[in-house]
Backbone as numpy.savetxt, mean C-alpha at the origin, in Angstrom:
# Nx Ny Nz CAx CAy CAz Cx Cy Cz
38.89 4.08 57.01 38.05 5.27 57.01 38.92 6.52 57.01
39.92 6.56 57.88 40.81 7.73 57.97 41.64 7.87 56.70
42.11 6.75 56.18 42.93 6.78 54.97 42.13 7.34 53.80
40.89 6.96 53.68 40.04 7.45 52.59 39.83 8.95 52.70
39.60 9.43 53.88 39.41 10.86 54.07 40.66 11.62 53.70
41.85 11.07 54.09 43.11 11.72 53.78 43.34 11.83 52.29
43.00 10.75 51.56 43.16 10.78 50.11 42.25 11.81 49.47
41.02 11.89 49.92 40.07 12.85 49.38 40.56 14.26 49.60
41.10 14.50 50.79 41.57 15.83 51.13 42.70 16.25 50.21
43.65 15.32 49.95 44.75 15.65 49.07 44.28 15.91 47.64
43.23 15.17 47.18 42.72 15.34 45.82 42.07 16.70 45.62
41.40 17.19 46.64 40.73 18.48 46.51 41.72 19.62 46.43
42.92 19.39 46.91 43.93 20.44 46.87 44.77 20.37 45.59
44.55 19.33 44.78 45.34 19.15 43.57 44.91 20.18 42.53
45.76 21.14 42.11 45.36 22.18 41.15 45.07 21.64 39.75
45.55 20.44 39.43 45.29 19.89 38.10 43.82 19.62 37.85
43.07 19.52 38.94 41.62 19.24 38.77 40.88 20.45 38.23
41.50 21.59 38.27 40.87 22.80 37.72 41.13 22.95 36.22
41.94 22.05 35.65 42.30 22.19 34.25 41.12 22.02 33.31
40.29 20.98 33.54 39.16 20.70 32.64 38.14 21.83 32.67
37.70 22.31 33.86 36.76 23.45 33.86 37.33 24.67 33.17
38.65 24.88 33.30 39.26 26.04 32.65 39.19 25.92 31.14
39.46 24.70 30.64 39.39 24.47 29.19 37.97 24.70 28.68
36.98 24.19 29.41 35.59 24.38 29.00 35.22 25.85 28.99
35.67 26.59 30.00 35.37 28.02 30.05 35.97 28.75 28.86
37.20 28.39 28.50 37.86 29.00 27.35 37.11 28.69 26.05
36.62 27.45 25.93 35.87 27.06 24.73 34.60 27.87 24.59
33.89 28.07 25.71 32.66 28.87 25.68 32.96 30.29 25.26
34.04 30.88 25.84 34.42 32.25 25.48 34.78 32.34 24.00
35.52 31.34 23.49 35.92 31.33 22.08 34.71 31.27 21.16
33.76 30.41 21.48 32.55 30.30 20.67 31.76 31.60 20.68
31.69 32.24 21.85 30.98 33.51 21.94 31.65 34.57 21.09
32.98 34.59 21.10 33.71 35.56 20.28 33.47 35.32 18.79
33.52 34.05 18.39 33.25 33.72 16.98 31.85 34.14 16.56
30.89 33.92 17.44 29.51 34.29 17.12 29.39 35.80 16.94
30.02 36.58 17.88 29.95 38.04 17.80 30.63 38.53 16.54
31.75 37.89 16.15 32.52 38.36 15.00 31.86 38.01 13.67
31.33 36.79 13.57 30.85 36.33 12.26 29.34 36.11 12.20
28.67 35.98 13.31 27.23 35.71 13.38 26.84 34.57 12.44
27.38 33.37 12.62 27.05 32.24 11.73 25.60 31.80 11.84
24.94 32.12 12.94 23.53 31.79 13.09 22.92 32.80 14.06
21.57 32.90 13.99 20.85 33.84 14.82 20.02 33.09 15.84
19.46 33.85 16.76 18.58 33.23 17.74 17.36 32.61 17.08
16.90 33.23 15.98 15.77 32.64 15.23 16.15 31.28 14.66
17.43 31.18 14.21 17.90 29.89 13.70 17.85 28.83 14.79
18.25 29.23 15.99 18.23 28.28 17.11 16.81 27.84 17.41
15.89 28.82 17.41 14.49 28.48 17.70 13.92 27.56 16.64
14.21 27.87 15.36 13.70 27.01 14.27 14.29 25.62 14.36
15.58 25.54 14.66 16.22 24.23 14.80 15.61 23.41 15.92
15.35 24.09 17.05 14.75 23.38 18.18 13.34 22.91 17.83
12.59 23.76 17.11 11.23 23.38 16.72 11.25 22.20 15.76
12.18 22.24 14.78 12.29 21.14 13.82 12.66 19.83 14.52
13.60 19.93 15.47 13.99 18.73 16.21 12.82 18.17 17.01
12.00 19.07 17.56 10.83 18.62 18.32 9.82 17.91 17.44
9.60 18.45 16.21 8.66 17.82 15.27 9.15 16.43 14.87
10.46 16.32 14.58 11.00 15.02 14.19 10.90 14.01 15.32
11.17 14.49 16.53 11.07 13.59 17.68 9.64 13.11 17.87
8.66 14.02 17.64 7.25 13.64 17.77 6.87 12.61 16.71
7.37 12.83 15.46 7.08 11.88 14.39 7.65 10.50 14.71
8.87 10.46 15.23 9.48 9.18 15.58 8.68 8.48 16.68
8.22 9.28 17.65 7.44 8.70 18.75 6.12 8.15 18.23
5.47 8.92 17.32 4.19 8.46 16.76 4.38 7.18 15.96
5.45 7.14 15.14 5.73 5.94 14.35 5.96 4.73 15.24
6.74 4.94 16.32 7.00 3.84 17.24 5.72 3.37 17.91
4.86 4.32 18.29 3.61 3.99 18.94 2.71 3.19 18.01
2.62 3.62 16.72 1.78 2.91 15.76 2.31 1.51 15.51
3.64 1.38 15.47 4.23 0.05 15.26 3.91 -0.88 16.42
3.97 -0.35 17.64 3.66 -1.17 18.81 2.19 -1.57 18.82
1.31 -0.63 18.41 -0.12 -0.94 18.34 -0.38 -2.04 17.32
0.32 -1.94 16.16 0.15 -2.95 15.12 0.58 -4.33 15.60
1.74 -4.39 16.27 2.24 -5.67 16.75 1.31 -6.26 17.80
0.75 -5.38 18.64 -0.13 -5.88 19.70 -1.45 -6.38 19.16
-1.90 -5.76 18.02 -3.22 -6.11 17.51 -3.17 -7.13 16.37
-1.96 -7.49 15.92 -1.87 -8.40 14.78 -2.48 -9.76 15.09
-2.32 -10.22 16.31 -2.90 -11.52 16.68 -4.42 -11.44 16.67
-4.97 -10.30 17.09 -6.41 -10.11 17.06 -6.92 -10.07 15.64
-6.15 -9.40 14.75 -6.55 -9.29 13.35 -6.63 -10.65 12.70
-5.69 -11.55 13.04 -5.67 -12.86 12.40 -6.92 -13.66 12.69
-7.59 -13.36 13.78 -8.81 -14.09 14.12 -9.95 -13.76 13.16
-9.81 -12.63 12.42 -10.88 -12.21 11.53 -10.73 -12.79 10.12
-9.65 -13.51 9.86 -9.41 -14.04 8.53 -10.56 -14.95 8.09
-10.98 -14.76 6.84 -12.11 -15.50 6.31 -11.65 -16.87 5.81
-12.35 -17.90 6.17 -12.07 -19.23 5.67 -12.51 -19.30 4.21
-11.57 -19.65 3.31 -11.88 -19.66 1.89 -13.05 -20.57 1.56
-13.10 -21.74 2.20 -14.18 -22.68 1.92 -15.54 -22.10 2.27
-15.54 -21.16 3.21 -16.81 -20.56 3.65 -17.50 -19.81 2.53
-16.73 -19.05 1.75 -17.38 -18.28 0.69 -17.38 -19.03 -0.65
-16.41 -19.95 -0.86 -16.43 -20.70 -2.11 -17.66 -21.58 -2.22
-18.18 -22.04 -1.08 -19.37 -22.86 -1.10 -20.56 -22.09 -1.66
-20.55 -20.76 -1.49 -21.64 -19.95 -2.02 -21.62 -19.93 -3.54
-20.41 -20.00 -4.12 -20.31 -20.02 -5.58 -20.66 -21.40 -6.14
-20.37 -22.44 -5.38 -20.57 -23.79 -5.88 -22.01 -24.27 -5.73
-22.76 -23.64 -4.82 -24.12 -24.10 -4.58 -25.03 -23.83 -5.77
-24.87 -22.68 -6.39 -25.69 -22.32 -7.55 -24.78 -21.70 -8.61
-25.19 -21.80 -9.88 -24.40 -21.15 -10.93 -24.28 -19.65 -10.64
-23.06 -19.15 -10.65 -22.84 -17.74 -10.33 -23.04 -16.88 -11.58
-23.84 -15.84 -11.49 -24.09 -15.01 -12.68 -22.86 -14.18 -13.04
-22.74 -13.93 -14.34 -21.67 -13.05 -14.81 -22.12 -11.60 -14.65
-21.14 -10.71 -14.49 -21.46 -9.28 -14.43 -22.10 -8.89 -15.75
-23.21 -8.22 -15.67 -23.96 -7.82 -16.87 -23.36 -6.53 -17.43
-22.80 -6.64 -18.65 -22.19 -5.48 -19.29 -23.27 -4.57 -19.88
-23.06 -3.29 -19.77 -24.04 -2.32 -20.25 -23.89 -2.00 -21.73
-22.84 -2.54 -22.33 -22.56 -2.28 -23.75 -22.45 -0.79 -24.05
-21.86 -0.07 -23.13 -21.58 1.35 -23.35 -20.17 1.64 -22.87
-19.56 2.61 -23.52 -18.17 2.92 -23.18 -18.11 3.85 -21.99
-17.27 3.51 -21.04 -17.07 4.38 -19.90 -16.31 5.62 -20.30
-16.48 6.66 -19.55 -15.80 7.92 -19.83 -15.33 8.52 -18.53
-14.60 9.62 -18.63 -14.12 10.29 -17.43 -15.28 10.68 -16.54
-16.38 11.10 -17.15 -17.54 11.53 -16.37 -18.21 10.37 -15.65
-18.13 9.17 -16.23 -18.81 8.03 -15.63 -17.92 7.24 -14.68
-16.63 7.57 -14.63 -15.74 6.88 -13.71 -16.16 7.11 -12.28
-16.07 6.07 -11.48 -16.38 6.16 -10.06 -15.10 5.89 -9.29
-14.68 6.85 -8.46 -13.39 6.71 -7.77 -13.50 5.75 -6.60
-12.32 5.30 -6.14 -12.30 4.35 -5.03 -12.65 5.01 -3.72
-12.76 6.37 -3.71 -13.09 7.07 -2.47 -14.60 7.14 -2.23
-15.38 6.75 -3.23 -16.82 6.81 -3.05 -17.28 5.73 -2.07
-18.43 5.98 -1.48 -18.93 5.09 -0.43 -19.12 3.67 -0.94
-18.68 2.71 -0.16 -18.93 1.30 -0.48 -20.09 0.81 0.37
-20.91 -0.02 -0.21 -22.13 -0.45 0.46 -21.94 -1.81 1.12
-22.61 -1.99 2.20 -22.52 -3.22 2.98 -23.38 -4.28 2.32
-22.81 -4.98 1.33 -23.55 -6.01 0.63 -22.59 -7.10 0.18
-23.15 -8.19 -0.31 -22.35 -9.32 -0.77 -22.34 -9.33 -2.29
-21.17 -9.51 -2.87 -21.03 -9.54 -4.33 -20.74 -10.98 -4.76
-21.61 -11.54 -5.56 -21.45 -12.90 -6.08 -21.56 -12.84 -7.60
-20.43 -12.56 -8.25 -20.43 -12.40 -9.70 -19.14 -12.98 -10.28
-19.22 -13.30 -11.56 -18.07 -13.75 -12.33 -17.80 -12.73 -13.44
-16.56 -12.74 -13.93 -16.19 -11.92 -15.07 -15.57 -12.81 -16.14
-15.77 -12.43 -17.40 -15.12 -13.11 -18.50 -13.79 -12.41 -18.76
-12.68 -13.14 -18.73 -11.37 -12.54 -18.91 -10.58 -13.27 -19.98
-9.40 -12.74 -20.29 -8.52 -13.38 -21.27 -8.06 -14.75 -20.83
-8.09 -15.01 -19.52 -7.67 -16.30 -18.99 -8.85 -17.22 -18.70
-10.07 -16.73 -18.90 -11.25 -17.52 -18.58 -12.05 -16.89 -17.46
-13.03 -17.61 -16.90 -13.90 -17.05 -15.86 -13.10 -16.67 -14.60
-13.44 -15.52 -14.04 -12.78 -15.05 -12.82 -13.83 -14.55 -11.83
-13.70 -14.98 -10.57 -14.60 -14.50 -9.52 -14.29 -13.04 -9.21
-15.35 -12.22 -9.13 -15.18 -10.81 -8.79 -15.23 -10.62 -7.29
-14.25 -9.90 -6.77 -14.22 -9.52 -5.36 -14.31 -8.00 -5.23
-15.10 -7.56 -4.27 -15.22 -6.13 -3.95 -14.63 -5.92 -2.56
-13.76 -4.92 -2.41 -13.09 -4.72 -1.13 -14.04 -4.28 -0.02
-15.22 -3.77 -0.39 -16.20 -3.37 0.61 -17.26 -4.43 0.87
-17.05 -5.64 0.35 -17.99 -6.74 0.56 -18.24 -6.93 2.05
-19.49 -7.22 2.40 -19.86 -7.35 3.82 -19.12 -8.48 4.51
-18.57 -9.44 3.75 -17.88 -10.57 4.36 -16.48 -10.20 4.86
-15.89 -9.16 4.31 -14.53 -8.80 4.74 -14.26 -7.29 4.73
-15.22 -6.48 4.39 -14.99 -5.04 4.30 -14.47 -4.41 5.58
-14.88 -4.93 6.73 -14.44 -4.37 8.01 -13.20 -5.07 8.58
-12.65 -6.02 7.83 -11.42 -6.66 8.27 -10.32 -5.61 8.37
-9.57 -5.62 9.46 -8.54 -4.61 9.68 -7.22 -5.05 9.03
-6.92 -4.43 7.93 -5.67 -4.68 7.21 -4.52 -4.20 8.09
-3.59 -5.11 8.40 -2.49 -4.78 9.28 -2.92 -4.50 10.70
-4.14 -4.90 11.06 -4.65 -4.62 12.39 -5.06 -3.18 12.58
-5.04 -2.37 11.50 -5.29 -0.93 11.63 -6.35 -0.39 10.68
-6.24 -0.72 9.39 -7.03 -0.07 8.35 -8.09 -1.00 7.77
-9.36 -0.56 7.72 -10.41 -1.41 7.16 -10.16 -1.71 5.69
-10.40 -2.94 5.32 -10.15 -3.39 3.95 -10.97 -2.58 2.94
-12.17 -2.15 3.33 -13.03 -1.44 2.39 -12.45 -0.09 1.96
-11.49 0.44 2.71 -10.87 1.71 2.34 -9.45 1.55 1.84
-8.73 0.56 2.33 -7.31 0.43 2.01 -6.94 -0.90 1.36
-7.93 -1.65 0.90 -7.66 -3.01 0.46 -7.72 -3.29 -1.01
-7.51 -2.27 -1.87 -7.60 -2.55 -3.31 -6.50 -3.50 -3.77
-5.30 -3.41 -3.18 -4.22 -4.29 -3.58 -4.50 -5.75 -3.27
-4.74 -6.11 -2.00 -5.06 -7.51 -1.70 -6.28 -8.02 -2.43
-7.29 -7.16 -2.62 -8.52 -7.60 -3.30 -8.26 -7.90 -4.76
-7.47 -7.05 -5.42 -7.17 -7.26 -6.84 -6.39 -8.55 -7.06
-5.33 -8.76 -6.29 -4.53 -9.97 -6.50 -5.28 -11.22 -6.03
-6.18 -11.06 -5.06 -6.97 -12.22 -4.61 -7.87 -12.72 -5.72
-8.41 -11.81 -6.53 -9.25 -12.24 -7.66 -8.46 -13.15 -8.59
-7.24 -12.73 -8.92 -6.42 -13.50 -9.86 -5.97 -14.82 -9.24
-5.46 -14.76 -8.02 -4.96 -15.96 -7.35 -6.06 -16.97 -7.14
-7.20 -16.51 -6.68 -8.31 -17.42 -6.38 -8.82 -18.12 -7.64
-8.78 -17.41 -8.77 -9.38 -17.94 -9.99 -8.42 -18.74 -10.86
-7.12 -18.42 -10.80 -6.18 -19.02 -11.77 -4.99 -19.72 -11.12
-5.09 -20.02 -9.84 -4.07 -20.85 -9.19 -4.80 -21.96 -8.43
-4.06 -22.77 -7.74 -4.65 -23.86 -6.97 -4.91 -23.46 -5.52
-4.93 -22.16 -5.24 -5.06 -21.69 -3.87 -6.30 -20.83 -3.69
-7.35 -21.36 -3.06 -8.54 -20.55 -2.79 -8.26 -19.55 -1.68
-8.36 -18.26 -2.00 -8.08 -17.22 -1.01 -9.14 -16.13 -1.14
-9.35 -15.42 -0.04 -10.24 -14.26 -0.02 -9.39 -13.00 0.09
-9.95 -11.81 -0.13 -9.20 -10.58 0.10 -8.65 -10.48 1.52
-9.41 -10.97 2.50 -8.91 -10.94 3.88 -7.70 -11.85 4.05
-7.72 -13.01 3.39 -6.56 -13.90 3.44 -5.32 -13.21 2.88
-5.50 -12.53 1.73 -4.37 -11.85 1.11 -3.90 -10.66 1.94
-4.84 -9.96 2.57 -4.45 -8.84 3.43 -3.63 -9.34 4.60
-4.03 -10.47 5.17 -3.29 -11.06 6.28 -1.89 -11.48 5.82
-1.82 -12.12 4.66 -0.53 -12.54 4.10 0.35 -11.32 3.84
-0.25 -10.26 3.29 0.49 -9.04 2.99 1.09 -8.42 4.24
0.29 -8.31 5.30 0.78 -7.71 6.55 1.89 -8.55 7.17
1.73 -9.86 7.13 2.72 -10.74 7.75 4.05 -10.75 7.00
4.01 -10.40 5.71 5.23 -10.46 4.90 5.78 -9.07 4.54
5.25 -8.04 5.17 5.85 -6.71 5.04 5.39 -5.87 3.88
4.20 -6.14 3.32 3.71 -5.37 2.18 2.63 -4.36 2.56
2.25 -4.36 3.82 1.22 -3.42 4.30 1.86 -2.09 4.65
1.25 -0.98 4.16 1.71 0.37 4.45 0.65 1.06 5.32
1.03 1.42 6.53 0.10 2.01 7.49 -0.59 3.24 6.89
-1.92 3.22 6.85 -2.75 4.30 6.33 -2.41 4.62 4.86
-1.81 3.67 4.17 -1.45 3.91 2.77 -1.75 2.75 1.86
-2.40 1.71 2.38 -2.72 0.56 1.54 -1.58 -0.43 1.48
-1.08 -0.68 0.26 -0.06 -1.72 0.06 1.13 -1.16 -0.71
2.30 -1.69 -0.38 3.48 -1.37 -1.18 3.33 -2.03 -2.55
3.90 -1.39 -3.58 3.71 -1.87 -4.95 4.27 -3.28 -5.14
5.26 -3.64 -4.35 5.87 -4.97 -4.47 4.90 -6.09 -4.14
3.76 -5.76 -3.53 2.76 -6.79 -3.23 2.34 -7.52 -4.50
2.20 -6.80 -5.61 1.67 -7.40 -6.83 2.56 -8.52 -7.34
3.81 -8.24 -7.72 4.61 -9.36 -8.26 4.95 -10.42 -7.22
5.21 -10.00 -5.99 5.65 -10.97 -4.99 4.53 -11.92 -4.57
3.32 -11.41 -4.40 2.22 -12.27 -3.98 1.79 -13.21 -5.10
1.72 -12.71 -6.34 1.31 -13.55 -7.45 2.32 -14.66 -7.71
3.61 -14.33 -7.62 4.64 -15.37 -7.80 4.64 -16.36 -6.64
4.37 -15.86 -5.43 4.33 -16.75 -4.26 3.22 -17.78 -4.38
2.15 -17.42 -5.09 1.02 -18.33 -5.27 1.07 -19.04 -6.62
2.24 -19.04 -7.27 2.44 -19.90 -8.44 2.07 -19.31 -9.78
1.88 -18.00 -9.87 1.54 -17.38 -11.15 2.77 -16.71 -11.76
2.74 -16.54 -13.08 3.84 -15.90 -13.80 3.53 -14.41 -13.95
4.50 -13.58 -13.55 4.31 -12.13 -13.58 5.49 -11.49 -14.30
5.20 -10.53 -15.17 6.26 -9.78 -15.83 5.89 -8.30 -15.87
6.91 -7.46 -15.74 6.71 -6.02 -15.83 6.48 -5.63 -17.29
5.49 -4.78 -17.52 5.21 -4.31 -18.88 5.86 -2.94 -19.04
7.01 -2.91 -19.71 7.73 -1.65 -19.92 7.29 -0.95 -21.20
6.82 -1.74 -22.17 6.25 -1.16 -23.38 4.75 -0.96 -23.15
4.38 0.25 -22.79 2.99 0.49 -22.41 2.20 1.24 -23.49
2.50 0.89 -24.74 1.71 1.44 -25.84 0.41 0.66 -25.95
-0.67 1.29 -26.42 -1.94 0.57 -26.56 -1.82 -0.67 -27.44
-0.98 -0.60 -28.47 -0.84 -1.73 -29.39 -0.23 -2.94 -28.69
0.85 -2.72 -27.94 1.50 -3.84 -27.28 0.64 -4.41 -26.15
0.00 -3.53 -25.39 -0.85 -4.00 -24.30 -2.02 -4.81 -24.85
-2.57 -4.38 -25.98 -3.64 -5.14 -26.62 -3.15 -6.53 -27.03
-1.91 -6.62 -27.50 -1.34 -7.92 -27.86 -1.24 -8.84 -26.64
-0.83 -8.28 -25.50 -0.74 -9.07 -24.29 -2.10 -9.63 -23.90
-3.12 -8.79 -23.94 -4.46 -9.24 -23.58 -4.95 -10.30 -24.56
-4.65 -10.09 -25.82 -5.13 -11.02 -26.85 -4.39 -12.35 -26.80
-3.21 -12.37 -26.15 -2.43 -13.61 -26.09 -2.59 -14.33 -24.75
-3.61 -13.97 -23.99 -3.92 -14.70 -22.77 -3.25 -14.19 -21.52
-3.28 -12.88 -21.29 -2.77 -12.29 -20.06 -3.85 -11.44 -19.40
-3.75 -11.30 -18.10 -4.50 -10.30 -17.36 -3.50 -9.27 -16.88
-3.88 -8.01 -16.88 -2.97 -6.94 -16.49 -3.39 -6.35 -15.15
-2.44 -6.21 -14.25 -2.66 -5.47 -13.01 -2.14 -4.07 -13.24
-3.00 -3.08 -13.08 -2.64 -1.70 -13.37 -2.68 -0.85 -12.10
-1.61 -0.11 -11.88 -1.56 0.83 -10.76 -1.93 2.20 -11.31
-3.13 2.65 -10.98 -3.63 3.92 -11.49 -3.11 5.06 -10.63
-2.79 6.17 -11.28 -2.28 7.33 -10.58 -3.35 8.38 -10.37
-2.91 9.52 -9.83 -3.83 10.61 -9.55 -4.54 11.06 -10.82
-5.84 11.12 -10.76 -6.63 11.49 -11.93 -8.07 11.09 -11.74
-8.64 10.44 -12.74 -10.07 10.13 -12.70 -10.40 8.95 -11.80
-9.47 8.01 -11.63 -9.75 6.84 -10.80 -9.45 7.08 -9.33
-8.46 7.89 -9.04 -7.96 7.96 -7.67 -7.27 9.29 -7.40
-7.15 9.62 -6.12 -6.41 10.82 -5.71 -4.96 10.47 -5.35
-4.71 9.22 -4.97 -3.38 8.83 -4.53 -2.83 7.65 -5.32
-3.58 6.56 -5.38 -3.14 5.37 -6.08 -4.18 4.28 -5.92
-4.38 3.48 -6.95 -5.44 2.47 -6.91 -5.13 1.35 -7.88
-5.29 0.10 -7.43 -5.05 -1.07 -8.27 -6.35 -1.52 -8.93
-6.31 -1.74 -10.25 -7.41 -2.35 -10.97 -6.84 -3.43 -11.88
-7.73 -4.29 -12.38 -7.33 -5.33 -13.34 -7.89 -4.98 -14.71
-7.05 -5.03 -15.73 -7.52 -4.93 -17.12 -7.67 -6.37 -17.60
-8.90 -6.78 -17.84 -9.19 -8.21 -17.92 -9.31 -8.80 -19.32
-9.75 -7.99 -20.29 -10.00 -8.60 -21.60 -10.05 -7.53 -22.70
-9.52 -7.89 -23.87 -9.62 -7.04 -25.06 -10.92 -7.39 -25.78
-11.75 -6.39 -26.02 -13.03 -6.61 -26.69 -12.88 -6.47 -28.20
-13.88 -6.92 -28.92 -13.80 -6.94 -30.39 -13.65 -5.55 -30.98
-14.20 -4.55 -30.32 -14.13 -3.18 -30.86 -12.86 -2.44 -30.43
-11.94 -3.12 -29.75 -10.70 -2.49 -29.33 -10.72 -1.93 -27.93
-11.90 -1.84 -27.34 -11.98 -1.41 -25.95 -11.62 -2.58 -25.03
-11.57 -2.31 -23.73 -11.23 -3.37 -22.77 -12.25 -3.37 -21.63
-12.32 -4.51 -20.94 -13.12 -4.59 -19.72 -12.16 -4.58 -18.54
-12.66 -4.16 -17.38 -11.80 -4.07 -16.20 -12.51 -4.71 -15.02
-11.72 -5.00 -13.98 -12.25 -5.42 -12.69 -11.75 -4.41 -11.67
-12.63 -3.59 -11.17 -12.29 -2.56 -10.20 -12.70 -3.07 -8.82
-11.75 -3.32 -7.92 -12.12 -3.87 -6.62 -12.87 -2.89 -5.72
-12.91 -1.63 -6.10 -13.58 -0.63 -5.26 -14.96 -0.25 -5.78
-15.23 -0.48 -7.08 -16.51 -0.06 -7.65 -17.03 -1.05 -8.68
-18.15 -1.64 -8.34 -18.77 -2.64 -9.20 -19.21 -2.03 -10.53
-19.75 -0.81 -10.49 -20.28 -0.18 -11.70 -19.22 -0.02 -12.78
-17.98 0.25 -12.38 -16.91 0.41 -13.36 -16.66 -0.88 -14.14
-17.06 -2.02 -13.55 -16.86 -3.32 -14.19 -17.94 -3.61 -15.23
-19.00 -2.86 -15.24 -20.11 -3.13 -16.15 -19.97 -2.40 -17.48
-18.96 -1.55 -17.60 -18.76 -0.79 -18.83 -17.45 -1.19 -19.51
-17.34 -0.85 -20.77 -16.09 -1.07 -21.48 -15.32 0.24 -21.54
-13.98 0.11 -21.62 -13.15 1.30 -21.47 -12.15 1.44 -22.61
-11.86 2.67 -22.94 -10.85 2.97 -23.94 -9.47 2.67 -23.35
-8.72 1.78 -23.97 -7.44 1.34 -23.44 -6.46 2.50 -23.33
-6.47 3.38 -24.30 -5.54 4.52 -24.27 -5.82 5.43 -23.07
-7.10 5.58 -22.72 -7.45 6.39 -21.55 -6.88 5.77 -20.27
-7.03 4.46 -20.13 -6.53 3.80 -18.93 -5.01 3.91 -18.83
-4.32 3.71 -19.95 -2.86 3.77 -19.93 -2.36 5.18 -19.62
-3.11 6.18 -20.03 -2.71 7.56 -19.74 -2.87 7.91 -18.27
-3.66 7.10 -17.55 -3.91 7.36 -16.13 -3.00 6.53 -15.21
-2.09 5.74 -15.78 -1.19 4.95 -14.95 -0.33 5.85 -14.07
0.01 5.36 -12.91 0.79 6.16 -11.96 2.19 6.39 -12.52
2.69 7.60 -12.37 3.99 7.96 -12.91 5.13 7.78 -11.91
4.77 7.57 -10.67 5.77 7.30 -9.64 5.55 5.87 -9.17
6.50 4.98 -9.42 6.26 3.57 -9.18 7.57 2.84 -8.99
7.47 1.57 -8.66 8.65 0.72 -8.50 8.23 -0.73 -8.62
9.19 -1.66 -8.46 8.94 -3.10 -8.47 8.18 -3.55 -9.73
8.56 -2.96 -10.87 7.99 -3.40 -12.13 6.72 -2.70 -12.52
6.17 -1.84 -11.66 4.95 -1.13 -11.97 5.18 -0.02 -12.97
4.13 0.63 -13.41 2.75 0.53 -12.91 1.88 -0.50 -13.61
2.50 -1.38 -14.40 1.70 -2.34 -15.16 2.40 -3.69 -15.15
1.64 -4.72 -14.78 2.18 -6.08 -14.75 1.27 -7.00 -15.57
1.90 -7.91 -16.31 1.15 -8.92 -17.08 1.20 -10.25 -16.33
0.05 -10.90 -16.20 -0.05 -12.12 -15.39 -0.66 -13.24 -16.22
-0.11 -14.44 -16.04 -0.70 -15.63 -16.63 -0.35 -16.83 -15.77
-1.09 -17.93 -15.88 -0.80 -19.13 -15.06 0.61 -19.66 -15.35
């Protein structure tokens, strides 16, 4: 006890311990002199910097919070997954009617965006495509419209991607799946974008994972796209800001008609599927910011 006190006493008298505070004081004085001489920044700069740092910190905290909420609710979301056999039995019990075409060409004025209200009803329809009959799925269908994509976002608002690829996978592979099944698969494999729907990579990766052939269409002229449809392909199209969508929306271009127009499968609006569309109009509306082979993919078994 006495020895420890003696050592402490000697240390407090050691003048070398004042060296570090002296250096720090000199550094502060030097910085102050530089500021007075050159004014490299102002007090407003400091305030703006502090405000910007606060905003970034808040964004990081919000992102972390949302990620934790997603992880905590993912197990709950999985309980809502629809059993494929449950809805396939509805198609097998009675002959499923085909979507009745209106034999009129759609136009910009008649387009219905994916932001319009979806109705709580069941859709039981088939479409005629370049690959043969395809079951139509609507993302607002009462069977899965309220399913929480990624445990956060209702499928009826953010599920055009899983719904579009589910139509193709369910009809032309050996895997019966619903839009909810695909949404669950998408979230578990990293293709879900919080409050943004799906990452573009969902299209090629999910279709290939379920055994379908997918290729990026880099030649997006009406003539070449018509050849693809005529040679037995379905096209997944990522539509950009314009008549179909404000942000981004997936639709299927399903068949080339005799008059040169095409039919589509819009997972957000049934009415758009009942009309024929000018192929050049659709291609002009493709999203201009894209990746992973988009905005147009050709699919076949």
